[in-house]
C-alpha positions as CSV (number, residue, x, y, z in Angstrom):
1,X,11.4,70.0,48.8
2,X,9.5,69.6,52.0
3,X,10.6,66.7,54.2
4,X,7.5,64.9,55.4
5,X,9.4,62.3,57.5
6,X,8.8,62.2,61.2
7,X,11.7,62.5,63.7
8,X,12.0,60.1,66.5
9,X,9.8,61.0,69.4
10,X,11.4,61.9,72.7
11,X,10.7,59.3,75.4
12,X,12.3,56.7,77.5
13,X,15.7,55.2,76.6
14,X,15.7,52.9,73.6
15,X,15.1,49.2,74.2
16,X,17.5,46.4,73.5
17,X,15.6,45.6,70.3
18,X,15.8,49.2,69.1
19,X,19.5,49.5,69.9
20,X,20.2,46.2,68.1
21,X,18.3,47.4,65.0
22,X,20.0,50.8,65.1
23,X,23.5,49.1,65.3
24,X,22.7,46.8,62.4
25,X,21.3,49.7,60.3
26,X,24.3,52.0,61.0
27,X,26.9,49.3,60.5
28,X,25.1,47.7,57.7
29,X,28.2,46.5,55.8
30,X,29.7,45.1,58.9
31,X,26.5,43.2,59.8
32,X,26.3,41.8,56.3
33,X,30.0,40.8,56.4
34,X,29.5,39.0,59.7
35,X,26.7,36.9,58.2
36,X,28.7,36.2,55.0
37,X,31.7,35.1,57.1
38,X,29.4,32.9,59.2
39,X,27.8,31.2,56.2
40,X,31.1,30.8,54.3
41,X,33.0,29.7,57.4
42,X,30.6,27.0,58.6
43,X,30.1,25.8,55.0
44,X,33.8,25.4,54.3
45,X,34.3,23.8,57.7
46,X,31.5,21.4,57.1
47,X,32.9,20.4,53.7
48,X,36.3,19.9,55.2
49,X,35.1,17.8,58.2
50,X,32.5,15.9,56.2
51,X,29.3,14.5,57.6
52,X,28.4,11.5,59.6
53,X,24.6,11.5,59.6
54,X,23.1,8.2,60.7
55,X,19.7,7.0,61.7
56,X,19.6,5.6,65.2
57,X,16.3,4.0,66.0
58,X,17.7,1.7,68.7
59,X,15.7,1.4,71.9
60,X,17.8,0.0,74.7
61,X,15.8,-2.4,76.9
62,X,13.4,-3.6,74.1
63,X,13.3,-7.2,73.1
64,X,14.3,-6.5,69.5
65,X,17.4,-4.5,70.7
66,X,18.4,-7.3,73.0
67,X,18.2,-9.8,70.2
68,X,20.3,-7.6,67.9
69,X,22.9,-7.1,70.7
70,X,23.1,-10.9,71.2
71,X,23.6,-11.4,67.4
72,X,26.4,-8.7,67.4
73,X,28.1,-10.4,70.3
74,X,27.8,-14.0,69.1
75,X,27.8,-13.7,65.3
76,X,28.8,-10.2,64.1
77,X,28.3,-11.2,60.5
78,X,24.7,-12.3,61.1
79,X,24.0,-9.0,62.8
80,X,25.3,-7.1,59.7
81,X,22.9,-5.6,57.1
82,X,22.0,-7.6,54.0
83,X,21.3,-6.9,50.4
84,X,19.0,-9.3,48.4
85,X,19.9,-9.9,44.8
86,X,16.6,-11.1,43.3
87,X,16.7,-13.1,40.1
88,X,13.9,-13.9,37.7
89,X,13.8,-15.8,34.4
90,X,10.5,-17.1,32.9
91,X,12.5,-20.0,31.3
92,X,13.9,-21.0,34.7
93,X,17.0,-20.0,36.6
94,X,18.7,-23.4,36.1
95,X,19.1,-23.1,32.3
96,X,22.9,-23.4,31.6
97,X,23.4,-19.8,30.2
98,X,21.4,-18.2,33.0
99,X,23.2,-20.2,35.7
100,X,26.6,-19.3,34.2
101,X,25.8,-15.6,34.2
102,X,24.4,-15.6,37.7
103,X,27.4,-17.5,39.2
104,X,29.9,-15.2,37.5
105,X,28.0,-12.2,38.8
106,X,27.9,-13.4,42.4
107,X,31.6,-14.0,42.3
108,X,32.2,-10.4,41.3
109,X,29.9,-9.2,44.0
110,X,31.7,-11.3,46.6
111,X,34.9,-9.4,45.9
112,X,33.4,-5.9,46.5
113,X,34.1,-3.7,49.6
114,X,32.1,-4.4,52.8
115,X,30.7,-7.7,51.4
116,X,31.2,-10.4,54.0
117,X,29.5,-13.3,52.3
118,X,27.3,-14.0,49.3
119,X,24.7,-16.8,49.2
120,X,24.3,-19.2,46.3
121,X,20.7,-19.7,45.1
122,X,21.7,-23.0,43.5
123,X,23.1,-24.5,46.7
124,X,21.3,-22.8,49.6
125,X,18.0,-24.6,50.5
126,X,14.9,-22.6,49.8
127,X,16.6,-20.0,47.6
128,X,14.6,-20.9,44.5
129,X,10.8,-20.7,44.1
130,X,8.8,-23.9,43.6
131,X,8.7,-23.4,39.9
132,X,12.4,-22.4,39.6
133,X,11.7,-19.0,37.9
134,X,12.5,-16.7,40.9
135,X,15.4,-16.9,43.2
136,X,17.6,-14.8,45.5
137,X,21.1,-14.5,46.8
138,X,21.7,-12.9,50.2
139,X,24.7,-10.5,50.3
140,X,25.8,-10.1,53.9
141,X,27.6,-6.9,54.7
142,X,30.1,-6.4,57.4
143,X,28.4,-3.1,58.5
144,X,25.0,-2.0,59.4
145,X,22.9,-0.2,56.7
146,X,23.5,3.2,58.4
147,X,27.3,2.7,58.2
148,X,27.4,1.4,54.6
149,X,28.9,4.0,52.2
150,X,26.5,4.9,49.4
151,X,29.1,4.5,46.7
152,X,29.8,0.9,47.7
153,X,26.1,0.2,47.7
154,X,25.8,1.6,44.2
155,X,28.7,-0.5,43.1
156,X,26.9,-3.7,44.3
157,X,23.7,-2.6,42.4
158,X,25.6,-1.9,39.2
159,X,27.7,-5.0,39.3
160,X,24.7,-7.2,39.8
161,X,22.5,-5.6,37.1
162,X,25.2,-6.0,34.5
163,X,24.3,-9.7,34.4
164,X,20.9,-9.0,33.0
165,X,20.0,-10.5,29.6
166,X,16.9,-10.8,27.4
167,X,15.4,-13.3,29.8
168,X,17.2,-12.7,33.1
169,X,16.0,-9.9,35.4
170,X,18.2,-8.8,38.3
171,X,16.7,-6.5,41.0
172,X,18.1,-5.6,44.4
173,X,16.5,-4.9,47.7
174,X,17.4,-4.2,51.3
175,X,17.7,-1.1,53.5
176,X,21.0,0.0,52.0
177,X,19.6,-0.1,48.5
178,X,16.5,1.9,49.5
179,X,18.7,4.5,51.1
180,X,20.6,5.0,47.8
181,X,17.4,5.3,45.8
182,X,16.0,8.0,48.1
183,X,19.2,10.0,48.2
184,X,18.7,11.7,44.9
185,X,16.4,14.5,46.2
186,X,13.9,16.4,44.2
187,X,12.9,19.9,43.0
188,X,10.9,20.6,46.1
189,X,13.1,23.4,47.6
190,X,13.4,25.3,44.4
191,X,9.7,25.1,43.5
192,X,8.8,26.2,47.1
193,X,11.1,29.2,46.9
194,X,9.8,30.3,43.5
195,X,6.2,30.0,44.6
196,X,7.0,32.0,47.8
197,X,8.7,34.7,45.7
198,X,5.6,35.0,43.5
199,X,3.4,35.5,46.5
200,X,5.8,38.1,48.0
201,X,5.9,40.1,44.7
202,X,2.1,40.1,44.6
203,X,2.0,41.2,48.2
204,X,4.6,44.0,48.0
205,X,4.5,44.9,44.3
206,X,8.3,45.0,44.2
207,X,10.8,42.2,43.3
208,X,13.5,43.9,45.4
209,X,11.2,44.1,48.5
210,X,9.9,40.5,47.9
211,X,13.5,39.1,47.7
212,X,14.4,40.3,51.2
213,X,12.5,37.6,53.2
214,X,14.0,35.0,50.9
215,X,17.5,36.3,51.4
216,X,17.1,36.2,55.1
217,X,15.8,32.6,55.0
218,X,18.6,31.4,52.8
219,X,21.3,33.0,55.0
220,X,19.8,31.5,58.1
221,X,19.2,28.0,56.7
222,X,22.7,27.8,55.1
223,X,24.3,28.7,58.4
224,X,22.2,26.2,60.4
225,X,22.8,23.4,57.9
226,X,26.6,23.9,58.1
227,X,26.5,23.8,61.9
228,X,24.4,20.6,61.8
229,X,26.8,19.0,59.3
230,X,29.7,19.7,61.7
231,X,27.7,18.5,64.7
232,X,26.9,15.2,63.0
233,X,30.5,14.2,63.5
234,X,30.2,14.3,67.3
235,X,26.4,13.7,67.8
236,X,23.8,11.4,66.4
237,X,21.8,13.3,63.8
238,X,19.4,11.5,61.4
239,X,19.9,11.4,57.6
240,X,16.6,13.2,57.0
241,X,17.6,16.2,59.1
242,X,18.9,18.5,56.3
243,X,15.8,18.5,54.1
244,X,13.7,19.0,57.3
245,X,15.8,22.0,58.3
246,X,15.3,23.4,54.8
247,X,11.5,22.7,55.0
248,X,11.1,24.5,58.4
249,X,13.8,27.1,57.8
250,X,12.4,28.4,54.6
251,X,8.9,28.6,56.1
252,X,9.7,30.4,59.3
253,X,12.5,32.4,57.9
254,X,10.3,34.0,55.2
255,X,7.6,34.3,57.8
256,X,9.6,36.2,60.4
257,X,11.3,38.5,57.8
258,X,7.8,39.2,56.3
259,X,6.4,40.1,59.6
260,X,9.3,42.6,60.3
261,X,9.2,44.0,56.8
262,X,5.5,44.6,57.0
263,X,5.9,46.6,60.2
264,X,8.7,48.5,58.5
265,X,6.3,49.3,55.7
266,X,3.7,50.5,58.2
267,X,6.2,52.8,59.9
268,X,7.3,54.3,56.5
269,X,3.7,55.0,55.6
270,X,3.3,56.6,59.0
271,X,5.9,59.2,58.0
272,X,9.1,58.0,59.8
273,X,12.4,58.0,58.0
274,X,14.1,54.7,57.1
275,X,16.4,54.5,60.1
276,X,13.6,55.2,62.6
277,X,11.2,53.0,60.8
278,X,13.7,50.1,61.0
279,X,14.2,50.6,64.7
280,X,10.5,50.8,65.4
281,X,9.8,47.7,63.3
282,X,12.3,45.6,65.2
283,X,11.2,47.2,68.6
284,X,7.6,46.0,68.0
285,X,7.4,43.1,65.5
286,X,10.9,42.0,66.6
287,X,9.5,41.2,70.1
288,X,6.8,39.1,68.5
289,X,9.3,37.3,66.3
290,X,11.4,36.5,69.3
291,X,8.5,35.1,71.3
292,X,7.1,33.2,68.3
293,X,10.5,31.6,67.6
294,X,10.9,30.6,71.2
295,X,7.6,28.8,71.2
296,X,8.7,26.8,68.1
297,X,12.0,26.0,69.8
298,X,10.3,25.0,73.0
299,X,7.9,22.7,71.1
300,X,10.9,21.1,69.3
301,X,13.0,20.6,72.4
302,X,10.0,18.8,73.9
303,X,11.2,15.9,71.7
304,X,14.1,15.4,73.9
305,X,11.9,14.0,76.6
306,X,11.0,11.1,74.3
307,X,14.6,9.8,74.5
308,X,14.4,8.4,71.0
309,X,17.9,8.2,69.6
310,X,18.6,10.5,66.6
311,X,15.2,12.3,67.0
312,X,16.8,14.3,69.7
313,X,19.5,15.4,67.3
314,X,16.8,16.3,64.7
315,X,15.0,18.4,67.3
316,X,18.1,20.3,68.3
317,X,19.1,20.8,64.6
318,X,15.7,22.1,63.6
319,X,15.5,24.3,66.7
320,X,18.9,25.7,65.7
321,X,17.5,26.5,62.3
322,X,14.6,28.5,63.9
323,X,17.1,30.3,66.1
324,X,19.2,31.2,63.1
325,X,16.1,32.6,61.3
326,X,15.3,34.7,64.3
327,X,18.8,36.2,64.5
328,X,18.9,36.8,60.8
329,X,15.5,38.6,60.9
330,X,16.6,40.8,63.8
331,X,20.1,41.7,62.6
332,X,20.5,41.0,58.8
333,X,17.1,42.5,57.7
334,X,17.9,45.9,59.3
335,X,21.3,45.9,57.5
336,X,19.7,45.1,54.2
337,X,17.1,47.8,54.7
338,X,19.9,50.2,55.3
339,X,21.6,49.2,52.0
340,X,18.5,49.1,49.8
341,X,16.0,51.1,51.8
342,X,15.8,54.0,49.4
343,X,14.5,52.0,46.4
344,X,12.2,49.9,48.7
345,X,10.8,53.1,50.3
346,X,9.9,54.5,46.9
347,X,8.1,51.2,45.9
348,X,6.2,51.3,49.2
349,X,4.9,54.8,48.6
350,X,4.1,54.0,45.0
351,X,2.1,50.9,45.9
352,X,0.3,52.6,48.8
353,X,-0.8,55.5,46.5
354,X,-2.4,52.9,44.2
355,X,-4.0,50.6,46.7
356,X,-5.2,53.0,49.4
357,X,-6.2,51.9,52.8
358,X,-7.1,48.3,53.5
359,X,-8.3,46.3,56.4
360,X,-12.0,47.2,56.1
361,X,-12.8,43.8,54.6
362,X,-11.3,42.1,57.6
363,X,-13.3,44.4,60.0
364,X,-16.5,43.6,58.2
365,X,-15.7,39.9,58.2
366,X,-15.0,39.9,62.0
367,X,-18.2,41.9,62.6
368,X,-20.1,39.2,60.8
369,X,-18.5,36.5,63.0
370,X,-19.3,38.5,66.2
371,X,-23.0,38.6,65.2
372,X,-23.1,34.8,65.1
373,X,-20.2,33.6,67.2
374,X,-21.8,30.3,68.3
375,X,-22.5,29.3,64.7
376,X,-19.0,30.1,63.5
377,X,-17.3,28.4,66.4
378,X,-19.4,25.2,66.4
379,X,-19.5,24.5,62.7
380,X,-15.7,25.1,62.3
381,X,-14.9,23.0,65.3
382,X,-17.1,20.1,64.2
383,X,-15.4,20.2,60.7
384,X,-12.0,20.0,62.3
385,X,-13.0,17.2,64.7
386,X,-14.2,15.3,61.6
387,X,-10.9,15.8,59.9
388,X,-9.1,14.7,63.1
389,X,-11.1,11.5,63.5
390,X,-8.9,9.3,61.3
391,X,-6.0,9.8,63.8
392,X,-7.8,7.4,66.1
393,X,-7.1,4.6,63.6
394,X,-3.6,5.7,62.7
395,X,-1.2,2.8,62.4
396,X,2.5,3.6,63.1
397,X,5.3,1.8,61.5
398,X,8.2,2.3,59.1
399,X,7.4,2.0,55.4
400,X,9.4,-0.7,53.5
401,X,10.1,-1.3,49.8
402,X,6.5,-2.2,49.2
403,X,5.6,1.5,49.4
404,X,8.2,2.6,46.9
405,X,7.4,3.6,43.4
406,X,7.0,0.6,41.0
407,X,10.0,1.8,38.9
408,X,12.4,1.4,41.8
409,X,14.6,-1.7,41.8
410,X,13.9,-2.2,45.5
411,X,10.1,-2.3,44.9
412,X,10.5,-4.8,42.0
413,X,12.7,-7.0,44.2
414,X,10.1,-6.8,46.9
415,X,7.3,-7.8,44.5
416,X,9.3,-10.7,43.0
417,X,10.1,-12.1,46.4
418,X,6.5,-11.9,47.5
419,X,5.4,-13.6,44.2
420,X,8.0,-16.4,44.5
421,X,8.1,-17.0,48.3
422,X,5.0,-15.4,49.9
423,X,4.3,-11.9,51.2
424,X,5.9,-12.5,54.6
425,X,9.3,-13.3,53.1
426,X,10.2,-9.6,52.8
427,X,10.2,-9.1,56.5
428,X,10.9,-12.3,58.5
429,X,11.0,-12.3,62.2
430,X,14.3,-13.4,63.8
431,X,14.1,-15.4,67.0
432,X,17.4,-15.6,68.9
433,X,17.6,-18.7,71.1
434,X,20.0,-18.7,74.0
435,X,20.0,-22.5,74.6
436,X,21.1,-25.8,73.1
437,X,19.9,-27.3,69.8
438,X,17.0,-29.1,71.5
439,X,15.7,-25.8,72.9
440,X,15.9,-24.2,69.4
441,X,14.0,-27.2,67.9
442,X,11.3,-26.8,70.6
443,X,11.0,-23.1,69.8
444,X,10.7,-24.0,66.1
445,X,7.9,-26.5,66.7
446,X,6.0,-24.0,68.8
447,X,6.3,-21.3,66.2
448,X,5.4,-23.6,63.3
449,X,2.0,-24.3,64.9
450,X,1.2,-20.6,65.4
451,X,-1.6,-18.9,63.6
452,X,-0.1,-16.4,61.0
453,X,3.2,-18.3,60.5
454,X,3.9,-19.5,56.9
455,X,7.2,-21.2,57.4
456,X,10.0,-21.8,60.0
457,X,13.2,-23.2,58.5
458,X,15.5,-25.3,60.7
459,X,17.5,-23.3,63.3
460,X,20.9,-21.9,62.3
461,X,23.6,-22.4,64.9
462,X,25.6,-19.2,65.6
463,X,27.9,-20.1,68.4
464,X,28.0,-21.9,71.7
465,X,24.4,-22.3,72.9
466,X,23.1,-19.6,70.6
467,X,20.9,-20.3,67.6
468,X,18.7,-18.2,65.2
469,X,15.3,-19.1,63.9
470,X,13.7,-17.4,60.9
471,X,9.9,-17.1,61.3
472,X,8.1,-16.1,58.0
473,X,4.7,-14.5,58.4
474,X,1.9,-15.3,56.0
475,X,1.3,-11.5,55.7
476,X,3.5,-8.7,54.4
477,X,5.7,-6.9,57.0
478,X,3.6,-3.8,57.2
479,X,0.3,-5.7,57.7
480,X,-1.4,-5.4,61.0
481,X,-1.5,-9.3,61.2
482,X,2.3,-9.4,61.3
483,X,2.4,-7.0,64.2
484,X,-0.2,-9.2,65.9
485,X,2.1,-12.2,65.2
486,X,5.0,-10.5,67.0
487,X,2.8,-9.8,70.0
488,X,1.4,-13.4,69.9
489,X,4.9,-15.0,69.8
490,X,6.1,-12.8,72.7
491,X,3.1,-13.1,74.9
492,X,1.6,-16.6,74.2
493,X,3.8,-18.9,72.1
494,X,7.4,-18.6,73.3
495,X,7.1,-18.0,77.1
496,X,5.9,-21.6,77.7
497,X,8.9,-22.9,75.8
498,X,11.2,-20.7,78.0
499,X,9.6,-22.1,81.1
500,X,9.9,-25.7,80.1
501,X,13.5,-25.5,78.6
502,X,15.1,-22.8,80.6
503,X,16.2,-21.1,77.3
504,X,15.9,-17.4,76.6
505,X,14.0,-16.5,73.5
506,X,14.0,-13.0,71.9
507,X,11.9,-12.0,68.9
508,X,13.9,-9.5,66.8
509,X,14.6,-8.4,63.3
510,X,13.7,-5.2,61.4
511,X,10.0,-6.0,61.5
512,X,9.9,-6.6,65.3
513,X,12.1,-3.5,65.8
514,X,9.6,-1.4,63.9
515,X,6.8,-2.8,66.2
516,X,8.9,-1.9,69.3
517,X,9.7,1.6,68.0
518,X,6.1,2.4,67.2
519,X,5.0,1.1,70.6
520,X,7.7,3.3,72.3
521,X,6.5,6.4,70.4
522,X,2.9,5.7,71.3
523,X,3.7,5.2,75.0
524,X,5.7,8.4,75.3
525,X,3.5,10.6,73.2
526,X,1.2,11.7,76.1
527,X,4.2,13.0,78.1
528,X,5.6,14.8,75.1
529,X,2.2,16.5,74.4
530,X,1.9,17.5,78.1
531,X,5.4,19.0,78.1
532,X,5.0,21.0,74.9
533,X,1.5,22.2,75.6
534,X,2.4,23.1,79.2
535,X,5.5,25.1,78.4
536,X,3.8,26.9,75.5
537,X,0.8,27.8,77.7
538,X,3.1,29.1,80.4
539,X,4.8,31.4,77.9
540,X,1.4,32.7,76.8
541,X,0.4,33.3,80.4
542,X,3.5,35.4,81.0
543,X,3.1,37.5,77.8
544,X,-0.7,38.1,77.7
545,X,-1.4,37.8,81.5
546,X,-4.5,35.9,81.0
547,X,-5.8,32.5,82.2
548,X,-8.2,31.8,79.3
549,X,-5.9,32.8,76.4
550,X,-3.4,29.9,77.0
551,X,-6.2,27.4,77.5
552,X,-7.9,28.5,74.3
553,X,-4.6,28.6,72.4
554,X,-3.7,25.0,73.5
555,X,-7.2,23.6,72.5
556,X,-7.2,25.4,69.1
557,X,-3.6,24.4,68.3
558,X,-4.4,20.8,69.2
559,X,-7.3,21.0,66.8
560,X,-5.2,22.2,63.9
561,X,-2.5,19.5,64.5
562,X,-5.2,16.9,64.9
563,X,-6.8,17.9,61.5
564,X,-3.3,17.8,59.9
565,X,-2.5,14.3,61.2
566,X,-6.0,13.2,60.2
567,X,-5.4,14.2,56.6
568,X,-2.0,12.5,56.6
569,X,-3.6,9.3,57.8
570,X,-6.3,9.5,55.0
571,X,-3.7,10.1,52.3
572,X,-0.8,7.9,53.3
573,X,-2.5,5.1,55.3
574,X,-5.9,4.8,53.5
575,X,-4.7,6.0,50.0
576,X,-7.1,8.8,49.5
577,X,-5.9,11.0,46.6
578,X,-2.6,9.2,46.9
579,X,-2.6,8.0,43.3
580,X,-1.9,11.4,41.6
581,X,1.0,11.9,44.1
582,X,2.5,8.5,43.6
583,X,1.8,7.5,47.2
584,X,1.3,3.8,48.1
585,X,-0.9,3.1,51.1
586,X,0.9,2.0,54.2
587,X,1.7,2.8,57.8
588,X,2.6,6.3,58.9
589,X,6.3,6.6,59.7
590,X,6.5,6.2,63.5
591,X,8.5,9.4,64.1
592,X,6.5,11.6,61.7
593,X,3.5,12.4,63.9
594,X,5.6,13.6,66.8
595,X,7.7,15.8,64.6
596,X,4.7,17.2,62.9
597,X,3.1,17.9,66.3
598,X,6.2,19.7,67.5
599,X,6.7,21.9,64.5
600,X,3.0,22.5,63.7
601,X,2.1,23.3,67.3
602,X,4.9,25.8,67.4
603,X,3.9,27.4,64.1
604,X,0.3,27.6,65.2
605,X,1.4,29.4,68.3
606,X,3.2,31.8,66.0
607,X,0.0,32.9,64.4
608,X,-1.7,33.0,67.8
609,X,1.0,35.4,69.0
610,X,0.9,37.6,65.9
611,X,-2.9,38.1,66.2
612,X,-3.3,38.3,69.9
613,X,-0.4,40.7,70.3
614,X,-2.4,43.3,68.2
615,X,-5.6,42.5,70.1
616,X,-3.8,42.9,73.4
617,X,-2.3,46.2,72.3
618,X,-5.7,47.6,71.4
619,X,-7.2,46.2,74.6
620,X,-4.5,47.9,76.8
621,X,-5.2,51.2,75.1
622,X,-9.0,51.3,74.9
623,X,-10.3,48.4,77.1
624,X,-12.9,47.6,74.4
625,X,-12.9,43.8,73.9
626,X,-15.1,43.6,70.7
627,X,-13.2,46.5,69.1
628,X,-9.8,44.8,70.0
629,X,-10.9,41.7,68.2
630,X,-11.9,43.6,65.0
631,X,-8.7,45.7,65.1
632,X,-6.5,42.7,65.6
633,X,-8.1,40.9,62.6
634,X,-8.1,44.0,60.4
635,X,-4.5,44.9,61.0
636,X,-3.0,41.4,61.0
637,X,-5.4,39.5,58.7
638,X,-3.5,40.4,55.5
639,X,-0.1,39.6,56.8
640,X,-1.1,36.3,58.5
641,X,-2.9,35.2,55.3
642,X,0.2,36.0,53.2
643,X,2.5,34.3,55.6
644,X,0.3,31.2,55.7
645,X,0.1,31.1,51.9
646,X,3.9,31.2,51.7
647,X,4.3,28.4,54.3
648,X,1.6,26.3,52.5
649,X,3.4,26.5,49.2
650,X,6.8,25.9,50.7
651,X,5.6,22.9,52.8
652,X,3.3,21.6,50.0
653,X,6.2,21.6,47.5
654,X,7.8,18.8,49.5
655,X,5.0,16.5,48.1
656,X,7.2,16.5,45.0
657,X,10.1,15.0,47.0
658,X,10.8,11.4,46.1
659,X,11.0,10.3,49.8
660,X,7.8,9.1,51.5
661,X,8.8,10.5,54.8
662,X,9.3,14.1,53.4
663,X,6.0,13.8,51.6
664,X,4.3,13.1,54.9
665,X,6.1,16.1,56.6
666,X,5.2,18.4,53.7
667,X,1.5,17.5,53.6
668,X,1.1,17.5,57.4
669,X,2.7,20.9,57.9
670,X,0.9,22.4,54.9
671,X,-2.5,21.3,56.1
672,X,-1.7,22.4,59.7
673,X,-0.8,25.9,58.5
674,X,-3.8,26.1,56.1
675,X,-6.3,25.0,58.7
676,X,-4.8,27.3,61.3
677,X,-4.8,30.4,59.1
678,X,-8.2,29.9,57.4
679,X,-10.4,28.1,59.8
680,X,-9.0,28.8,63.3
681,X,-7.7,32.4,62.9
682,X,-10.5,33.5,60.6
683,X,-13.5,31.7,62.2
684,X,-13.0,30.0,65.6
685,X,-10.6,32.5,67.3
686,X,-12.6,35.7,66.7
687,X,-15.8,33.8,67.7
688,X,-14.3,32.4,70.9
689,X,-12.7,35.7,71.8
690,X,-16.0,37.5,71.4
691,X,-17.7,34.9,73.6
692,X,-15.0,35.4,76.2
693,X,-15.5,39.2,76.1
694,X,-13.5,41.0,78.8
695,X,-13.0,37.7,80.6
696,X,-10.4,36.9,77.9
697,X,-7.9,39.2,79.6
698,X,-8.7,38.2,83.2
699,X,-5.9,37.2,85.5
700,X,-6.4,36.6,89.3
701,X,-4.9,39.4,91.3
702,X,-2.5,37.2,93.4
703,X,-1.2,35.6,90.2
704,X,-0.8,39.0,88.5
705,X,1.4,40.1,91.4
706,X,3.6,37.0,91.1
707,X,4.1,37.0,87.4
708,X,6.8,39.2,85.8
709,X,5.7,41.5,83.0
710,X,6.8,40.5,79.5
711,X,5.6,43.0,77.0
712,X,5.3,42.3,73.2
713,X,3.8,45.6,72.3
714,X,4.8,49.2,72.8
715,X,1.6,50.7,74.2
716,X,3.1,54.3,74.3
717,X,3.4,54.1,70.5
718,X,1.9,57.4,69.2
719,X,0.1,55.8,66.3
720,X,-1.9,52.6,66.8
721,X,-0.4,50.4,64.2
722,X,-0.2,46.6,64.5
723,X,2.5,44.4,65.6
724,X,3.4,42.9,62.2
725,X,0.4,44.5,60.6
726,X,-0.1,46.7,57.5
727,X,-2.5,49.4,56.8
C-alpha cells in the first residue's frame, strides 16, 4: 500500500503551539487523565465545600442603601426580608370557619425557622380589603432574602397552603418565594446540546467527529463551574452565574473546538498524517482561538470597572469558563484526536470523496457583494439601525412577581394584593425618618399630598428618633410613574421638610433600590463601553497592524449588539411575540444589557478574528485586497456559519428556561450571533473591506515600528489553507 501522507516539512523550530499540541498528542492518555482529575477533583471539592451564591445589588452611597443601613442598625427585624401570605375567600375572611383555619395556620408559620414575626390580618389595621374578601399576613424573616435557605422557604409555603379549603385561597409572595419558584431550572441545556450535536453531525457526517466539540465543552464547563462553586464561599458570586456559565461555555467551547477540528480536517485532506495535522491545526487555528478567547475575557473583565457588587464575580466566573474552554480546545482536543484519530480520519476522507471541493458558492457571493458594495453596506446598516432603535426607549429595572407566569403562587399573590389594595401595594416605598415623631408626621403630610401617592399610613416608630413611613404609589412598582414618584419625593417633596425640621429623610425599599441600581448602571455604561471597545481595538491593532480594521470592527460589533438589545427591548419590554414564549411585558433587568454587551461584543470579535485572519494571511502572501476578501469568505464562510448556527441554537434554547433573566440572555445572545454571522459577516464586512481596498491594511510607519508583531497565521505554510477554514 502506498502511503500518501506528507511528512513534516523542514523549517524553523516548532512554535509553542505546535509543541503543546505534539505533547498532548503523544501523551494522550496522560492529558486525558489530567482533565479527568481536574473535573472530578473540583467537582468533589465543590460538593464537599458547598456553595454560597448570593445576589449583591447593594450600592454604597445611594439613598436606598443608606435607608437600609439605618433600618439594620436601628431595627434589624424591620430590615429583614418578608413573605406575604395572601388570603382570599369570596364569602369573606371573617366567617368563623375561615378565621379559625387562618389563625391556626399563622400560628404554625410563626414557629418555623427564620420567622421573626407573623402579622395578624384580623388585628393589624389595613390588612383586610374594604369588602373583607382579601387579606394578608406579613411574615418577617430574621435574614435577608439572599440568605434565606430555600428549604425553609418551601416549608413556609407548604405550611401556609395546607390551610386552603373549598372557599379559602392561600397564595404567597415575596422575593424569597420567587427565588424558590425560579430555582427549578428547565430543559434548556439538554435541548441546546442536542441541537448542536445535530448540526455537527450534518457538518462532519460522523457522530464520532461531531461529539468531539461537545466533549471539549462539557469538560471545560464542568471544571469552571466547580471552581466557581468553590469561589462562591470566599467571594460574592450571583445565583444566576452557573446557568450563565453553561450558556457561554457551551457556545464558545463548541465553537473553539469546531474551529480547531475543521483545521485538522483541512490538514488531513492536504495529505498530512494525524500527528502532523494535529500540530499544524493547533499552530494555526490555535492562535486564533487564543486571541478570540482573550477578546471575550477582556470584554467580560470590563464589567469590573462598573463596581456593581456580584456582577464582578459573574464577570470573573464567565471569563474563567472561556479560559477553560480555550485550554481544553488546545490540550484536550489533540489528545482525543490521538485516541480516536484513525476512525475520524477515515470518515473525513469518505465524506470528502462524496462532497468534493466547496467554497465556490462563497466566492460567487462575495464577488456579487464587491460589484455593489455601497448597496450591500447601506441597506444592511439601515436595517440594523432600525433594529437598534428600540434601545433608545429601553427602561431598566428588576422584574417583580407581576412578570411571573400566572400559574405561579407569587404571581397570584401579586394579583390578589393589587385587586384588594391597589397596584402600588406590591412595591411600597419606605421613607426612613431620622427625627422625632413630629418630624415623621410632617413628612407624612407632605407625602400624602404628592401626585402619584395612593396612601401613607401613620409612621411606625423603630427606635430613639427613628421612624418609618410606608408610601404606597397609585401605580404598580415597575410602572414608570412609580420611578417618577421616587424622583419627585427625593427632589421636590422631602427636601423642604428636611430644611424646616432638621430631620434626615431617606427614600428606600426594594422599589427605590431598583431605581438606584438602574441609574447606576446607566451612569457607568459609557465608561464600560469605552473600556471594552478600546481594549478590544488595541488587540486588533496589534494583531492585524491596521488602523481601519479596529475602527471598522468596533462599529460593526456595536451594530450587532445594538440590534440584539433592540430585539430584547421589543420582546420583553413591549411584548412583541412574547405571548408564545410566556413572556410578560416589563422592564429589562438592569444588569442584562451590560452582560449581553460584554459577551456579545466578545463573540462578535471572535468572528471578526476568524474571518480577518484568513484575509490577512492571503494579503500577506499576494498583496491582492479584493482576492483576499473572496478567499477569506470562501475558506471561512462555511465554518463561521456552522459555528454561528450552533451558538444560536444553544443560546436560543434558553428561551425555554423558566427564569425571565435567562430568557433575556438567551434571546439577546442568539440574536447578536445571528445578526453578526448573517448580516455583518456576509454583507457589511466584505462590502466595507472592498471599499477600503488596500487602505484596510494601512499602518503609519512610525506606529508600525513601535508596535510588536503578533502573528495569528503562518505565512510560510506551503499550502494556502484557512485559519479555521475547510476546503
